[in-house]
Every structure is written in C-alpha cells, then in structure tokens.
C-alpha positions in Angstrom: -2.1 15.9 -3.5 1.5 17.2 -3.2 2.9 17.8 0.5 5.9 19.4 2.0 9.0 17.9 4.3 9.5 18.2 7.5 11.5 17.6 10.2 9.2 17.3 12.9 5.2 15.8 13.5 3.5 17.5 10.7 1.4 20.3 12.2 -2.2 20.3 9.9 -5.2 22.4 10.6 -7.4 19.7 12.3 -10.7 20.1 14.8 -9.6 19.7 18.5 -9.4 15.9 19.5 -12.7 15.0 21.1 -13.3 15.9 25.0 -15.9 13.1 25.1 -14.2 10.2 24.1 -10.5 10.1 25.8 -9.6 6.5 25.2 -7.2 5.5 22.7 -8.5 3.7 19.4 -6.1 0.8 18.4 -6.0 -1.3 15.3 -6.6 -4.6 17.4 -9.9 -2.7 18.7 -11.0 -2.2 15.5 -11.0 -5.8 14.5 -7.2 -6.1 12.8 -4.8 -8.1 14.8 -1.4 -9.0 13.1 -0.1 -10.8 16.1 -2.8 -13.4 15.0 -2.9 -13.4 11.4 0.9 -13.2 10.5 1.3 -16.9 12.0 -0.5 -18.3 9.4 0.9 -15.7 6.5 4.2 -17.7 7.4 2.6 -21.0 8.3 1.6 -20.8 4.6 5.0 -19.3 3.1 6.7 -22.8 4.9 4.4 -25.0 3.0 4.2 -23.0 0.0 8.1 -23.1 -0.1 8.1 -26.9 -0.1 6.4 -27.1 -3.7 8.9 -24.6 -5.4 10.6 -28.4 -6.9 7.3 -29.1 -9.3 8.5 -25.7 -11.4 11.6 -28.1 -12.4 9.4 -30.1 -14.2 8.5 -27.3 -16.4 12.3 -26.2 -16.9 11.8 -23.4 -14.3 13.1 -22.8 -11.1 11.7 -19.9 -8.1 14.0 -17.0 -7.2 14.2 -18.0 -3.2 14.8 -14.5 -2.4 11.5 -13.4 -3.3 9.7 -15.3 -0.8 8.5 -13.3 2.0 8.5 -10.3 -0.4 5.7 -8.5 -2.0 5.7 -10.6 -5.1 7.0 -14.1 -6.3 9.8 -13.9 -8.8 10.3 -16.9 -11.6 13.2 -17.6 -13.5 11.7 -19.3 -17.0 15.1 -18.3 -19.0 15.5 -15.1 -20.9 13.2 -13.2 -17.9 11.6 -13.1 -14.6 8.3 -13.7 -14.2 6.9 -12.2 -11.3 3.0 -12.7 -9.6 0.9 -11.5 -7.1 -2.8 -11.1 -5.7 -4.1 -8.7 -3.6 -7.5 -8.1 -1.9 -8.8 -5.1 -1.1 -10.4 -5.1 2.3 -13.1 -2.9 3.7 -13.2 0.3 1.4 -15.8 -0.5 -0.1 -18.3 0.0 3.0 -16.9 3.6 3.1 -17.9 3.6 -0.9 -21.1 2.2 0.1 -22.2 5.0 2.7 -21.1 7.7 1.0 -23.6 6.5 -2.1 -25.9 6.2 0.3 -25.1 10.0 2.1 -24.6 11.7 -1.4 -26.1 9.6 -4.3 -23.3 9.3 -6.0 -20.5 6.2 -6.1 -17.0 6.1 -6.1 -16.6 3.2 -7.5 -14.6 4.1 -10.3 -12.0 5.3 -7.1 -12.4 2.0 -5.5 -11.3 0.4 -8.7 -8.2 2.2 -8.3 -7.5 1.2 -5.0 -7.7 -2.5 -5.8 -5.5 -2.6 -8.5 -3.1 -0.1 -7.3 -3.2 -3.0 -3.4 -1.6 -5.4 -6.5 0.8 -3.5 -8.7 2.5 -1.4 -6.1 3.1 -4.6 -4.5 4.2 -6.0 -7.7 7.1 -3.4 -8.8 9.1 -3.6 -5.7 10.4 -7.1 -7.2 11.9 -4.4 -10.4 8.7 -6.1 -12.4 7.1 -4.0 -15.2 3.3 -5.1 -15.1 1.7 -6.8 -18.3 -1.6 -8.2 -17.3 -3.9 -7.5 -14.8 -7.5 -10.0 -13.7 -9.9 -9.2 -12.0 -12.3 -10.8 -8.9 -15.6 -9.4 -7.9 -17.6 -11.0 -5.7 -21.1 -10.1 -5.0 -23.4 -11.1 -2.0 -25.7 -11.4 -4.9 -26.5 -10.7 -8.1 -29.1 -7.5 -7.3 -25.5 -5.9 -6.7 -24.6 -5.7 -10.4 -28.0 -4.8 -12.0 -26.6 -1.1 -10.3 -25.9 0.4 -13.6 -24.2 3.9 -12.0 -21.9 1.7 -9.5 -20.7 -1.1 -11.8 -20.2 1.4 -14.5 -18.2 3.2 -12.1 -16.5 0.3 -11.0 -15.9 -0.8 -14.9 -14.4 2.7 -15.7 -12.0 3.1 -13.5 -10.8 -0.2 -13.6 -10.2 0.4 -17.2 -8.6 4.0 -16.4 -6.3 2.2 -13.7 -5.0 -0.1 -16.2 -4.2 2.6 -18.8 -2.6 4.6 -16.5 0.1 1.6 -15.6 0.1 0.7 -19.3 -1.0 -3.0 -18.3 -3.8 -5.0 -20.4 -6.9 -6.3 -18.5 -7.0 -10.1 -19.0 -10.4 -10.9 -17.7 -11.9 -11.7 -14.3 -14.5 -13.3 -12.3 -17.9 -12.2 -11.2 -19.6 -14.7 -8.8 -22.3 -14.3 -6.9 -22.0 -15.6 -3.4 -24.7 -15.5 -1.0 -24.7 -16.9 1.6 -20.7 -16.3 2.0 -20.5 -12.5 0.7 -23.1 -10.0 2.8 -26.5 -8.8 0.7 -25.1 -5.6 -1.1 -21.5 -5.5 -0.6 -18.9 -6.9 -3.1 -15.5 -8.2 -2.0 -12.8 -7.1 -4.7 -9.7 -8.3 -5.5 -6.9 -8.4 -8.6 -4.0 -10.4 -9.2 -1.5 -9.1 -12.0 1.5 -10.9 -13.6 4.7 -8.6 -15.0 8.1 -9.6 -16.3 11.7 -8.6 -15.1 13.2 -8.0 -18.0 16.3 -7.6 -18.5 16.9 -9.8 -15.5 19.1 -6.7 -13.9 16.1 -4.8 -13.3 15.2 -7.5 -10.5 15.5 -5.4 -7.2 15.5 -8.2 -4.0 18.1 -6.4 -1.7 21.2 -8.4 -2.6 22.6 -5.0 -3.8 20.9 -3.6 -0.3 23.5 -1.8 2.0 25.2 0.6 4.3 25.2 4.2 2.6 22.4 3.4 0.5 19.5 6.3 0.9 16.0 6.1 1.1 13.3 8.3 -0.8 9.7 8.1 -0.1 7.3 9.1 -2.3 3.8 10.7 -1.2 0.5 9.1 -0.5 -2.6 10.1 -1.5 -4.0 9.6 1.9 -5.3 6.5 3.7 -4.6 4.3 0.5 -6.7 1.1 1.1 -4.9 -0.1 4.5 -6.3 1.2 8.1 -9.9 0.9 7.0 -10.9 -0.7 9.9 -9.6 2.1 12.2 -11.2 4.5 10.0 -14.8 2.9 9.8 -14.9 2.4 13.5 -13.9 5.8 14.0 -16.7 6.9 12.7 -18.8 6.0 15.5 -17.0 9.0 17.4 -17.9 11.7 14.5 -20.0 14.2 15.3 -21.2 14.0 11.8 -19.9 10.4 10.5 -18.8 10.7 7.2 -19.6 13.9 6.7 -17.6 15.4 9.7 -14.9 17.7 7.7 -11.5 17.1 8.3 -10.4 20.3 6.1 -12.5 23.2 5.0 -14.9 21.5 1.9 -13.5 18.3 2.7 -15.5 15.9 4.5 -14.2 12.4 6.1 -15.8 9.8 4.0 -14.6 11.8 0.6 -10.9 12.5 2.3 -11.1 8.2 3.0 -11.9 8.1 -1.0 -8.6 9.6 -2.3 -7.6 6.8 -4.6 -4.9 5.1 -3.6 -1.7 6.2 -5.9 -0.4 4.5 -8.3 3.4 3.9 -8.8 4.2 2.1 -11.5 5.0 5.1 -13.7 7.7 6.6 -11.4 9.2 2.5 -11.4 9.0 2.8 -15.2 10.8 6.1 -15.5 13.4 5.4 -13.2 14.2 2.2 -15.2 14.4 4.3 -18.8 16.9 7.3 -16.9 19.0 4.2 -15.9 18.2 3.9 -12.0 17.8 0.1 -10.4 16.7 0.5 -6.6 19.0 -1.6 -4.2 15.6 -2.3 -2.9 12.0 -1.0 -2.4 8.6 -1.0 0.0 5.2 -0.7 -0.4 4.0 1.4 2.7 0.5 -0.9 3.5 -0.3 -2.8 6.2 2.2 -2.6 9.4 2.3 1.0 8.5 6.2 2.4 8.4 7.1 -0.9 9.9 7.3 -2.5 6.3 10.5 -0.6 5.7 12.0 -3.2 8.0 11.1 -5.7 5.4 14.1 -6.9 4.0 15.9 -9.6 6.4 18.9 -8.4 6.3 20.9 -6.8 9.3 20.6 -2.9 9.0 20.0 -0.4 10.2 17.1 2.5 8.7 17.6 6.4 10.2 14.7 8.8 8.7 16.0 12.2 9.2 13.2 13.9 7.1 9.4 13.0 7.4 6.6 13.9 4.6 3.7 16.0 5.8 0.5 13.5 7.4 -2.5 14.3 4.6 -5.0 15.9 6.8 -7.3 12.5 6.7 -4.6 10.6 8.7 -3.8 13.8 11.1 -7.3 13.4 11.9 -8.0 9.9 12.3 -4.4 10.3 14.8 -5.9 12.8 16.4 -9.7 11.4 16.7 -8.5 8.1 17.5 -5.8 9.5 20.3 -3.2 7.5 19.3 0.5 8.6 19.6 3.1 9.0 16.9 4.1 4.8 17.2 0.8 3.7 17.1 0.2 5.7 14.2 2.7 5.3 12.1 3.0 1.7 13.0 -0.9 1.4 11.3 -1.1 3.9 8.7 0.9 5.4 6.0 1.0 8.5 7.3 2.1 10.5 4.3 4.8 8.0 2.5 2.9 5.1 0.4 6.0 3.9 -1.1 10.2 3.5 -0.5 12.5 3.2 -2.6 16.3 2.5 -0.9 18.8 3.4 -3.9 22.6 4.7 -4.5 22.8 7.7 -2.6 24.6 9.4 -5.6 21.2 8.5 -7.4 18.8 9.7 -4.6 17.9 13.1 -6.0 17.2 12.1 -9.5 14.8 9.6 -8.0 12.9 12.9 -6.5 13.1 14.5 -9.9 11.8 11.7 -11.7 9.1 11.1 -9.4 8.0 14.6 -9.0 7.9 14.9 -12.9 5.4 11.7 -12.6 3.3 14.1 -10.4 4.0 12.1 -7.2 6.0 14.0 -4.4 9.2 12.7 -3.2 11.6 13.3 -0.3 15.2 12.0 0.1 14.3 10.8 3.8 16.8 9.1 5.3 19.9 5.9 5.2 20.7 2.8 5.5 23.6 2.2 7.3 25.6 -0.7 9.2 24.1 -2.5 12.6 21.3 -4.4 14.1 18.4 -4.4 12.3 16.3 -1.5 13.5 13.8 1.4 11.9 15.0 4.9 13.7 12.5 8.0 12.9 14.5 10.6 14.9 12.3 13.5 14.3 9.4 11.6 16.0 12.2 9.4 18.3 10.5 6.3 17.4 12.4 2.9 17.2 11.4 -0.3 16.0 13.5 -3.6 15.9 13.7 -6.5 14.0 10.8 -8.2 16.5 8.4 -6.0 15.6 8.0 -6.8 12.1 7.5 -11.0 11.7 6.5 -11.3 8.2 8.8 -14.8 7.4 
C-alpha cells in the first residue's frame, strides 16, 4: 500500500478507543522487555568480538565497524562478505489463528516475512543478497503433514527469493517435540551477501551533518510488535475478526507481508547512489534511527501516514505517540541516510519499485538525539543501547 505524507499525526478512520479498558497496554506488558534482552545481546557481542582474530588463520579480517550493526561484514580480498540470521518471532501464531477462523493458510505471506527479517537487515551494510537458508522447526512431524500450509510456505519462500533475486540454498526442518509447542513452528532465515565493489559498503563512515533522511513505507506491522498485537486481541469484541477498516479484519491486516527492500537498494546502486547509512526499522521502533554510534542529531520534519492497523493498535492499546513510535514502525519500514542532493532521486527510485518514500528529515551536528518535530518527541542516545 502507498500512504501519503503528513506533517502531523495521521488521522486514519478507525473505531473509537475502547471505553471499557482505559489502561495503556505496553510492549513490556505483552511480554517483551528490551531492558532484559539487550544486556545479553551486548554481552554476546563483546564475547563474539574476541573471536575475530580467528579470521586471520584463513587470511581474512573483519570490518570492525560492522560489529553492532544489522549484518556482520568480513573482508575476503576482492570483495566483502556479509551475513545475518534472523528469527520471525510470533507472527505464525496470528496465521494459525486466522487459518482456524477462516480456513485459509497465510503461510505464503509468513514465508516472505521470515526472509524479509534477514534480507532487510543484510542490505543495510550495502550488500547484495546472494543465498538464503531456511530453518523451519516444528513441534512435531505432524506439522509438516498439513499439505495446504506446507505448500503455501514453500511457494511463499520461493516467491520472496525471486523478488530479491537470491538463491534458496537449503535449510533445516527439525521436529522438536518438547521444545517447540505441538502444532506450532519456529521460522528463521539466514542470508549471505556480497558487498561488491567494496565502495558499496555503507557503515556510516560518510554519515554527517547535512545528509537527508529518506523513509521507505512499511506495509503494516511487518514482523515486529506482534506480541503486543496478539495481547491486544483480548480487548477486541470480535478478536482477530474485528474490523480495522471497512472490509479489513485485524487478523488480515496483521498478516500483510513485510516489504522487501532489496529491490530499492539494488536500484539505488544501479543509479549511482550509495547511501551513507541505512537502518531497518524493526524492534525498538523509530529509535532504530539512532542506531549509528556517531554523535549526530537527527531531525524529522515529515511523517509518513500510519497504516490503519498500526493506528488501530495505538488507539486500542491506549498508547501515546512516544510509546507507539518506540515500539512499532508507524509507517516507516526502512531509513536511508543519503547526500542531500540525492534525496529526491531516492524517493523517485523507490516509488519506481512500488514502494512509497519521503524525504523526511535531516542529519545535523549536535548531541546524539532524534527529534520527531511534528509529534514533539525526542530520544537521546541513552534510549537505544545496542552496543
């Protein structure tokens, strides 16, 4: 879907907030607390960094600046090798419940979500996706016996690979009774890509004051914030079948497949544009715009309109803008930091790939912070601790 930009909060037509459940529903209350998760990530990064010397045994070296970024980069001589592994999360639970309610499998869309989680991270460093591997771990062998669901998963996986012009190398399909719940599946994808030529590397070494921030539209919730979205069902009169817009149920809206952004980044390269930095807007919401460690200020002056399902979630969960934008993508799934003179061309190239885009802000000299001016929201560097 394409959404028009706005200089204020989107005014989507949605059901009024519930009058019977006045309390705010936060991501923490839904079972996801980044204050507990992020310290482990940081500890793992520090331990992992100590292993980089092992590459020297093979004649290679790591690109140190990729530590803490969305993909890891190794210098193998004539080009850089980038890699990533990502888990889908709990979106399969929504697909399972909607299949029960409607009799239709949405696992083709779920497959795209899983691949997007890996590929949209990989391309942030300037890599061209090359090979995807699948990890489909079920709670028992019976899960694979549902032909409609299995065929939808395979077809969707293949289709997403074709969209991204990436080879599906293989995968693993374990039956993990006792670890994965019976009737459920845990989906993940790994992806390997090339930064070739090396000048395509975009780890922020050229990021600086005067750069423009171009935001690419999301298709909906993507695959982050689903724990909150599922918890919210308890408040809805018709559960997943509650309408968020005329003819569009909450469940169907949640299952809109995650946008694949690699066609845009590949088109940018062909047009001679190399982003100075990129951010995949996933967990932590818009705080991800603060991902680069540099002491720079980011000022947002134009907001994309919010997809109806995200406006609905914010209203029904009774979240203020700060909470919503710190959790959900709120209409922006990917950010490009580019030279100001390239910003409008980036918008045009993205639109030519079928993805709406906007010149949304600027990078400025100053303390590390993100100002979303139309909403009066500010986050500092302490609000995103990923290293």
